[in-house]
ROGU-463749 format. One record per residue: residue number from 1; residue in three letters; z negated, y, x negated of N, C-alpha, C in turn. Coordinates in pm, whole numbers. Atoms other than C-alpha are relative to their C-alpha. Example, Ala and Ser with C-alpha at 12.3 -4.5 7.8 and 13.67 -1.06 7.14 Angstrom:
# ROGU-463749
REC  num  residuo     n_w     n_v     n_u    ca_w    ca_v    ca_u     c_w     c_v     c_u
REC    1      Ala       0    -119     -89    -780    -450   -1230       0     120     -90
REC    2      Ser       6    -119      82    -714    -106   -1367     -73     109      77
//
This chain:
# ROGU-463749
REC  num  residuo     n_w     n_v     n_u    ca_w    ca_v    ca_u     c_w     c_v     c_u
REC    1      Met    -141     -27     -29  -10863   14760    3741      58    -117      79
REC    2      Leu     -67     101     -80  -10670   14571    4010     144     -13     -45
REC    3      Val    -133      28      54  -10351   14408    3885      76     -89      97
REC    4      Pro     -79      89     -86  -10072   14266    4106      20    -136     -68
REC    5      Phe      -3     137      52  -10067   13888    4065      89     -85      89
REC    6      Tyr     -89      91     -73   -9802   13635    4164      -4    -137     -69
REC    7      Gln     -19     134      54   -9789   13259    4120     125     -58      64
REC    8      Val    -133      37     -45   -9436   13125    4144      36    -136     -56
REC    9      Asp     -54     128      46   -9293   12773    4127     144      23     -45
REC   10      Ala    -131     -27      57   -8992   12813    3895      78    -128     -22
REC   11      Phe     -89     116       2   -8693   12580    3872     -38     -93     115
REC   12      Ala      45      75    -117   -8795   12471    4221      71      51     125
REC   13      Ser     -53     -39    -131   -8642   12471    4568    -102     -23     111
REC   14      Arg     110      19     -95   -8970   12374    4738    -132      15     -75
REC   15      Arg     131     -16      64   -9336   12442    4671     -51    -134     -56
REC   16      Phe      64     115      65   -9534   12208    4448      98     -86     -80
REC   17      Ser     -93      62      94   -9230   12119    4238      33     105    -106
REC   18      Gly     -32     -94     106   -9082   12282    3930    -122      30     -87
REC   19      Asn     106     -37      95   -9310   12469    3691     -68     129      48
REC   20      Pro      68    -121     -47   -9575   12713    3819     -27      98    -114
REC   21      Ala      28    -107      96   -9607   13044    3635     -75     112      69
REC   22      Ala      64    -121     -48   -9836   13340    3680      78     119     -54
REC   23      Val     -66    -124      39   -9673   13684    3671     -92     115      35
REC   24      Met      94    -112     -22   -9891   13993    3629      65     128     -47
REC   25      Leu     -63    -129      27   -9766   14351    3642    -104      99     -51
REC   26      Leu      93     -93      64   -9942   14593    3404      67     135     -23
REC   27      Glu     -52    -130      38   -9904   14963    3332      30       4    -149
REC   28      His     -20      15     144   -9933   14881    2961     -68    -130     -41
REC   29      Phe      61     124      45  -10021   14572    2761    -144      25     -44
REC   30      Ala     137      -3      51  -10392   14515    2712       0     -59    -141
REC   31      Asp       9      59     133  -10516   14398    2373      22    -151      11
REC   32      Asp     -37     141       0  -10417   14046    2271    -113     -90      47
REC   33      Glu     114      83     -40  -10766   13904    2320     -15      -3     151
REC   34      Thr      10      -6    -146  -10773   14022    2681     113     -77      66
REC   35      Leu    -113      73     -57  -10424   13891    2755     -20    -150     -12
REC   36      Gln      24     143      20  -10519   13555    2607    -109     -52      94
REC   37      Ala     108      40     -90  -10839   13543    2811      51     -11     144
REC   38      Ile     -57       7    -135  -10644   13615    3130      83    -127      16
REC   39      Ala     -83     121      -7  -10394   13338    3053     -86    -126       5
REC   40      Ala      90     115      -4  -10680   13097    2986     -65     -12     138
REC   41      Glu      59       0    -134  -10839   13198    3318     100     -52     103
REC   42      Asn    -103      47     -94  -10510   13140    3503      26    -150     -18
REC   43      Asn      -8     143      31  -10484   12800    3329     129     -63      50
REC   44      Leu    -133      54     -26  -10111   12756    3392      73     -12    -133
REC   45      Ala     -73      16     126   -9853   12656    3133      30     136     -63
REC   46      Glu     -19    -136      51   -9763   13025    3100     -40     104     102
REC   47      Thr      17    -123     -76   -9872   13362    3223      93     103     -61
REC   48      Ala     -92    -105      43   -9607   13635    3203     -62     135      32
REC   49      Phe      48    -137     -19   -9717   13996    3155     119      94      -4
REC   50      Leu    -112     -92     -14   -9470   14260    3271     -48     144     -10
REC   51      Val      27    -142       9   -9474   14629    3174     131      75      24
REC   52      Pro    -125     -74     -23   -9212   14870    3319      42      79    -124
REC   53      Asp     -58     -72     113   -8980   15023    3059     131      61      48
REC   54      Gly    -117     -59     -65   -8743   15260    3238      47     -91     112
REC   55      Glu     -53      93     -99   -8513   15043    3449     -28    -146     -38
REC   56      Asp      26     135      50   -8609   14740    3237    -150     -27      -1
REC   57      Phe     140      37      14   -8936   14562    3162     -22     -60    -139
REC   58      Arg      44      74     117   -9119   14451    2853     -75    -125      50
REC   59      Leu      49     128     -48   -9230   14089    2877     -65     -78    -114
REC   60      Arg      68      88      94   -9483   13871    2694     -51    -122      76
REC   61      Trp      42     126     -62   -9585   13509    2759    -116     -60     -77
REC   62      Phe     114      66      62   -9915   13333    2692     -25    -134      71
REC   63      Thr      56     124     -53  -10018   12970    2737    -151      20      10
REC   64      Pro     147     -16       0  -10390   12905    2791     -60      17    -139
REC   65      Thr      59      -8     135  -10432   12902    2410      74      89     -97
REC   66      Val     -77     -77      98  -10149   13095    2236     106      84      69
REC   67      Glu    -119     -73     -41   -9879   13358    2276     123     -75     -51
REC   68      Val    -122      71      40   -9527   13208    2265     116      98      -6
REC   69      Pro    -110     -94      18   -9198   13371    2156     105      -6     109
REC   70      Leu    -100      13    -107   -8993   13247    2453     -53     -95     105
REC   71      Cys      38      89    -110   -9063   13097    2794     100      17     113
REC   72      Gly    -104      -8    -101   -8787   13016    3038     -53       9     142
REC   73      His      39       3    -141   -8972   12931    3357     -78     124      40
REC   74      Ala      73    -122     -34   -9203   13234    3340      91     122       1
REC   75      Thr    -101    -106     -10   -8899   13457    3277      70      -9     135
REC   76      Leu     -61      19    -131   -8735   13307    3584     -93      49     110
REC   77      Ala      98     -47     -99   -9054   13369    3783     -11     152      -1
REC   78      Ser       7    -147      11   -9069   13727    3652     120      65      66
REC   79      Ala    -120     -54     -65   -8711   13788    3765     -12      -6     151
REC   80      Ala      19      12    -145   -8799   13661    4112     -96     107      50
REC   81      Val      95    -105     -40   -9096   13899    4126      70     136       5
REC   82      Val     -68    -130       5   -8880   14196    4023     101      12     114
REC   83      Met    -114     -14     -92   -8582   14119    4248     -29     -45     142
REC   84      Glu      37      36    -137   -8765   13979    4549    -120      79      53
REC   85      Arg     118     -72     -44   -9082   14189    4557       0     147     -42
REC   86      Leu       8    -138      48   -9063   14502    4341     123      82      36
REC   87      Ala    -124     -73     -25   -8697   14598    4393     102     -95      60
REC   88      Pro     -86     101     -62   -8522   14369    4645     148      33      -2
REC   89      His    -141     -36       6   -8196   14564    4611      65     -37    -131
REC   90      Arg     -54      22     133   -8157   14474    4245      71    -135     -11
REC   91      Gln     -76     122      26   -7905   14216    4126     -17     -48    -143
REC   92      Arg      11      34     143   -7996   14217    3756    -122      71     -58
REC   93      Val     111     -63      71   -8294   14285    3531       7     -45    -145
REC   94      Val       5      31     142   -8337   14297    3154    -146       6     -45
REC   95      Phe     135       7      57   -8661   14190    2985      10      12    -151
REC   96      His       5     -16     145   -8737   14306    2631    -118     -81     -52
REC   97      Ser      99     100      39   -8924   14035    2447       4     -26    -150
REC   98      Ala       1      42     140   -9008   13879    2112     128     -74     -37
REC   99      Ser    -128      67      23   -8678   13689    2150     118      91      30
REC  100      Gly    -106     -95     -28   -8477   14006    2208      16      28     148
REC  101      Pro     -22     -27    -142   -8336   14137    2536      51    -124      72
REC  102      Leu     -36     116     -82   -8310   13868    2805      43      51     137
REC  103      Ser     -50     -47    -130   -8093   13942    3108      -5    -114     101
REC  104      Val       4      96    -110   -8132   13768    3442      77      61     117
REC  105      Glu     -81     -46    -111   -7883   13797    3728     -25     -86     123
REC  106      Arg      16      71    -127   -7921   13705    4094     128     -77      33
REC  107      Thr    -114      77     -53   -7694   13432    4235     -24     -26     148
REC  108      Ala      15      30    -143   -7642   13304    4587    -120     -88      27
REC  109      Thr     109      96     -23   -7910   13039    4539    -118      18     -93
REC  110      Gly     111     -17      95   -8132   13167    4257      32     105    -104
REC  111      Tyr     -18     -94     109   -8098   13330    3917      60     -71    -121
REC  112      Ile     -54      48     126   -7907   13288    3591     -62      82    -112
REC  113      Met      60     -65     117   -8091   13367    3265      90     -20    -120
REC  114      Asn     -79       6     122   -7916   13442    2937     -95       4    -119
REC  115      Phe      95      17     109   -8111   13315    2634      73     -32    -130
REC  116      Pro     -60      45     126   -8043   13259    2264      -3    -152     -11
REC  117      Ala      -5     144      22   -7931   12905    2182     -86     -36    -121
REC  118      Arg      77      53     113   -8149   12696    1950      74    -122     -53
REC  119      Val     -79     108      59   -7935   12481    1723     -91     -88     -84
REC  120      Ser      83      97      72   -8105   12166    1593      81     -69    -109
REC  121      Arg     -62      72     111   -8032   11978    1271     -62    -139     -12
REC  122      Pro      57     134      20   -8072   11604    1199    -108       4    -108
REC  123      Val     110       8      96   -8398   11525    1018     -48    -144      -8
REC  124      Glu      70     128       9   -8585   11223     894    -118       2      97
REC  125      Pro     113      -1     -94   -8832   11124    1166    -132       9     -75
REC  126      Pro     131      -7      65   -9181   11233    1061     -84    -124      34
REC  127      Pro      77     124     -23   -9433   10947    1031     -71      -6     134
REC  128      Leu      75       2    -125   -9627   11052    1340      89     -14     123
REC  129      Leu     -86      -5    -119   -9321   11061    1566       9    -135      70
REC  130      Ala      -7     133     -62   -9279   10686    1623    -134     -36      63
REC  131      Glu     133      23     -57   -9656   10667    1678     -15      78     131
REC  132      Ala      12     -83    -120   -9634   10953    1928      80     -59     116
REC  133      Leu     -87      53    -105   -9345   10791    2119     -32    -144      37
REC  134      Arg      28     143     -16   -9478   10435    2084     131     -81      -1
REC  135      Gln    -128      68      15   -9114   10340    2008      84      79    -100
REC  136      Ser     -87     -67      98   -8834   10426    1764     115      69      72
REC  137      Pro    -111     -71     -65   -8589   10696    1878     134     -36     -63
REC  138      Val    -135      22      50   -8213   10662    1840      34     103    -106
REC  139      Glu     -32    -112      90   -8191   11000    1666    -109     104      12
REC  140      Val      96    -110      -2   -8422   11287    1573      65     121     -64
REC  141      Val     -44    -128      54   -8321   11650    1525    -115      98      18
REC  142      Ala     108     -98      -9   -8531   11963    1490      56     141     -16
REC  143      Asp     -21    -141      29   -8522   12340    1506    -134      56     -48
REC  144      Ala     123     -59      54   -8791   12585    1399    -119     -20      91
REC  145      Phe     107       6     -98   -8993   12520    1714     -38    -143      40
REC  146      Asn      24     131     -60   -8955   12159    1829      76    -110     -72
REC  147      Tyr     -79     120      24   -8854   11807    1742      69     -39     130
REC  148      Leu     -73      52    -114   -8594   11656    1973      34    -145     -32
REC  149      Ala     -19     143      21   -8590   11276    2003      88     -57     110
REC  150      Leu     -91      64     -94   -8306   11085    2167     -42    -145      23
REC  151      Leu      24     139     -38   -8388   10765    2356     127     -56      65
REC  152      Glu    -122      63     -47   -8135   10514    2485      25      24     148
REC  153      Thr     -21      -3    -146   -8193   10537    2861     -91     102      68
REC  154      Ala      81     -91     -81   -8320   10771    3127    -131     -66      42
REC  155      Asp     123      69     -39   -8571   10506    3235    -105       7    -110
REC  156      Gln      96     -12     110   -8729   10517    2888     -66     136      -1
REC  157      Val      57    -135      -5   -8775   10892    2921     -97      12     118
REC  158      Arg      84     -12    -119   -8915   10866    3272    -134     -73     -16
REC  159      Ser     121      83       9   -9168   10594    3182     -83      28    -125
REC  160      Leu      67     -26     127   -9276   10742    2849    -145      44      21
REC  161      Thr     140     -42       2   -9652   10770    2789     -38      27    -146
REC  162      Pro      18     -26     143   -9675   10942    2451    -147      12     -40
REC  163      Asp     131     -25      59   -9977   10959    2224      -9     150     -28
REC  164      Leu       1    -146       9  -10056   11327    2273     -72      50    -125
REC  165      Ala      67     -39     124  -10292   11340    1975      99      -4    -116
REC  166      Ala    -103       8     104  -10003   11226    1754     102     112      16
REC  167      Val     -92    -112     -24   -9771   11483    1918     -60     130     -54
REC  168      Ala      66    -122      47  -10026   11756    1843      -5       8    -151
REC  169      Gly       5       2     145  -10029   11647    1479     133      22     -69
REC  170      Leu    -130     -25      59   -9656   11703    1427       7     141     -59
REC  171      Asp     -14    -132      62   -9542   11996    1213      96      91      75
REC  172      Arg     -67     -90     -94   -9358   12149    1509     -92      15     120
REC  173      Ser      94     -27    -110   -9527   12300    1813      27     -82     124
REC  174      Gly     -29      78    -119   -9355   12073    2064      96    -113     -28
REC  175      Leu     -87     116      11   -9161   11752    2122      83     -11     128
REC  176      Ile     -95      23    -109   -8852   11724    2343      47    -144      -9
REC  177      Val     -53     137      -6   -8753   11373    2451     111       0     103
REC  178      Thr    -116      -8     -88   -8411   11324    2607      79    -130      -4
REC  179      Ala     -89     116      -9   -8155   11062    2712     115      37      92
REC  180      Pro    -106     -23     -99   -7824   11043    2897     -56      -8     141
REC  181      Gly      57     -13    -133   -7879   11128    3259      32    -116      94
REC  182      Asp     -27      90    -111   -7889   10923    3576       2      83     127
REC  183      Ser       3     -67    -131   -7860   11012    3945      86     127       3
REC  184      Gly     -91    -113      -2   -7570   11250    3879     -30     109    -101
REC  185      Tyr      32    -100     103   -7736   11443    3593      69     -37    -132
REC  186      Asp     -60      23     131   -7570   11486    3254    -102     -50    -101
REC  187      Phe     108      48      86   -7900   11443    3073    -133      28      66
REC  188      Ile     135     -27     -47   -8270   11423    3144     -88      21    -121
REC  189      Ser      90     -29     112   -8567   11527    2933    -143       9      50
REC  190      Arg     139     -37     -22   -8941   11574    2908     -45      80    -121
REC  191      Tyr      45     -86     109   -9139   11818    2694    -151      -3     -11
REC  192      Phe     143      13      27   -9481   11778    2534     -39     102    -108
REC  193      Ala      42    -104      95   -9668   12061    2358    -152      14       0
REC  194      Pro     147     -12      -1  -10041   11980    2329     -53      99    -104
REC  195      Ala      45     -97      99  -10065   12199    2019      -2     142      56
REC  196      Lys      -1    -131     -66   -9992   12496    2248     -86       1     126
REC  197      Gly      83       7    -119  -10240   12385    2513      72     -51     122
REC  198      Ile     -80      50    -112   -9970   12220    2728      30    -148     -25
REC  199      Pro     -26     143      25   -9996   11837    2729     143     -39      35
REC  200      Glu    -141      16     -39   -9671   11810    2928      39     118      87
REC  201      Asp     -51    -114     -77   -9474   12109    3052      91     -53     109
REC  202      Pro     -80      59    -108   -9321   12038    3395     150      25     -11
REC  203      Val    -142     -34      16   -8989   12223    3343       9     113    -102
REC  204      Thr       9     -85     118   -8908   12404    3019     134      65     -32
REC  205      Gly    -122     -70      34   -8641   12670    2978      27       1    -149
REC  206      Gly     -19      -6     145   -8699   12704    2604      53    -131     -57
REC  207      Ala     -50     129      46   -8643   12330    2552     149     -14      29
REC  208      His    -142      11     -34   -8307   12360    2728      87      95     -82
REC  209      Cys     -76     -80      98   -8205   12630    2480      42     -87    -118
REC  210      Ala     -37      98     103   -8201   12338    2232      80    -115      59
REC  211      Leu     -69     113     -61   -8090   12064    2471     147      32      33
REC  212      Thr    -137     -35     -41   -7779   12253    2586      98     -11    -116
REC  213      Pro     -95      21     111   -7610   12285    2243      -1    -143     -53
REC  214      Tyr       6     139      46   -7730   11935    2150      94     -88      82
REC  215      Trp     -85      83     -86   -7562   11773    2450     143      50       5
REC  216      Ala    -137     -50       8   -7260   12002    2422      76     -68    -112
REC  217      Glu     -65      68     112   -7186   11845    2086      22    -148      30
REC  218      Arg     -11     144     -27   -7250   11489    2206     100     -29     110
REC  219      Leu     -85      28    -117   -7061   11513    2537     131      77      -3
REC  220      Glu    -123     -78      17   -6792   11759    2420      35      78     127
REC  221      Lys     -22     -94    -109   -6837   11996    2712    -112     103      -6
REC  222      Thr      94    -112      14   -7035   12314    2775     -85      26     124
REC  223      Ala      77     -24    -123   -7168   12300    3134     -64    -131      46
REC  224      Phe      77     120     -28   -7436   12057    3250     -89      20     122
REC  225      Arg     105       8    -101   -7659   11957    3538    -110     -85     -62
REC  226      Ala     108      65      74   -7995   11867    3386    -122     -17      90
REC  227      Phe     124      24     -74   -8323   11725    3514    -112     -23    -100
REC  228      Gln     119      26      82   -8667   11746    3352     -93     -89      81
REC  229      Ala      60     108     -79   -8844   11429    3458    -152      -6     -13
REC  230      Ser     146      -3      -9   -9208   11539    3467     -43     -47     139
REC  231      Arg      50      40    -132   -9431   11445    3759      48      96     108
REC  232      Arg     -48     -98     -98   -9335   11768    3938     152       2       4
REC  233      Gly    -145       5      10   -8974   11758    3818      67     133      27
REC  234      Gly     -74    -122     -23   -8715   12030    3809     144     -13     -46
REC  235      Glu    -143       4      28   -8338   12078    3807      48     132     -56
REC  236      Leu     -54    -120      63   -8147   12323    3588     152     -13     -12
REC  237      Gly    -138     -11      43   -7789   12434    3551       2      61    -139
REC  238      Cys      -2     -44     140   -7710   12480    3180     144      22     -43
REC  239      Cys    -134     -28      49   -7409   12637    3013     -10      63    -138
REC  240      Leu      -5     -55     134   -7338   12703    2644     115      98     -10
REC  241      Ile    -101    -106      15   -7155   13031    2579     -18      61    -138
REC  242      Gly      15     -48     138   -7111   13090    2207    -137     -33     -54
REC  243      Glu     135      18      54   -7455   13141    2058    -108      28     105
REC  244      Arg      93     -24    -110   -7617   13195    2398       4    -119      96
REC  245      Val      12     104    -102   -7732   12961    2673     -31      67     133
REC  246      Glu      33     -43    -136   -7723   13033    3045     -72    -113      72
REC  247      Leu      81      97     -75   -7991   12859    3250     -14      51     142
REC  248      Glu       3     -40    -140   -7978   12864    3628    -105     -80      75
REC  249      Gly     100      66     -83   -8258   12786    3871     -46      91     111
REC  250      Ser      54     -77    -113   -8440   12899    4182    -152      -2      -5
REC  251      Cys     146     -18      -1   -8799   12998    4261     -54      -2     141
REC  252      Val      71      -4    -127   -9051   12961    4541    -136      66     -24
REC  253      Phe     129     -67      13   -9349   13197    4582    -109     -85      62
REC  254      Tyr     115      76     -48   -9684   13025    4620    -119      89      33
REC  255      Leu     121     -79     -13   -9952   13291    4579      30     145     -37
REC  256      Glu     -16    -141      30   -9957   13673    4592    -131      72      31
REC  257      Gly     124     -72     -20  -10253   13904    4551     -28      94    -114
REC  258      Thr      40     -86     111  -10448   14106    4296    -107     -70     -81
REC  259      Ala     104      50      89  -10659   14019    3998     -81     119     -51
REC  260      Thr      87    -103      53  -10956   14221    3875     -19     -20    -150
REC  261      Ile       7       9     146  -10943   14293    3502     -89     112     -53
//
């Protein structure tokens, strides 16, 4: 079976920046083992599988090792595939996922995604966290998915070289590290998830579902310009609206073709 295949740089305005995602259009979902094998073969942070569902689509995301309940950059890439390749006239698409319905709307420069907010609570730093960071954070909070560690400066976030084995040993699947922003950004961050097969994710929508309400409380505002300071790097517009988060970004197509499954 030949399957349409797209590789898209998400949260990017030029190729080779942002976060690359594979998007594959299926008539129906294959069994989980096959989907996982495909994602491992693609060997990107996430592969998104799309199945038409009336005017909407069903959407699942896999890293090279596990299925995940939410992925921002692969959702953004999927929206670009739908609204730039499958139906260029469309201005909006809804994806039905493990995290509920996710709507994405076209803007003049990209797309706005509407996701559930992830509210974090203060916690005692787990013993492995300081070892993972090789320094003591100012504050540590957590939600059901990730730890979030606050450092004092953007330079500390940019220069961080964490112990990934210690990160993988945490009792959350990922670690967000953040600090007040520089260069005109409200905050910057990085995201590490070796337990999910992603040593460092270049630009992470799901992490910003937690970062947006976190910084809304600290900065007492609801709209932000954020930067994820990975090697590739990526810029996001973030806005907290009640219990939802809007994330804005653009995409660049890198590869289009078919895969044999």
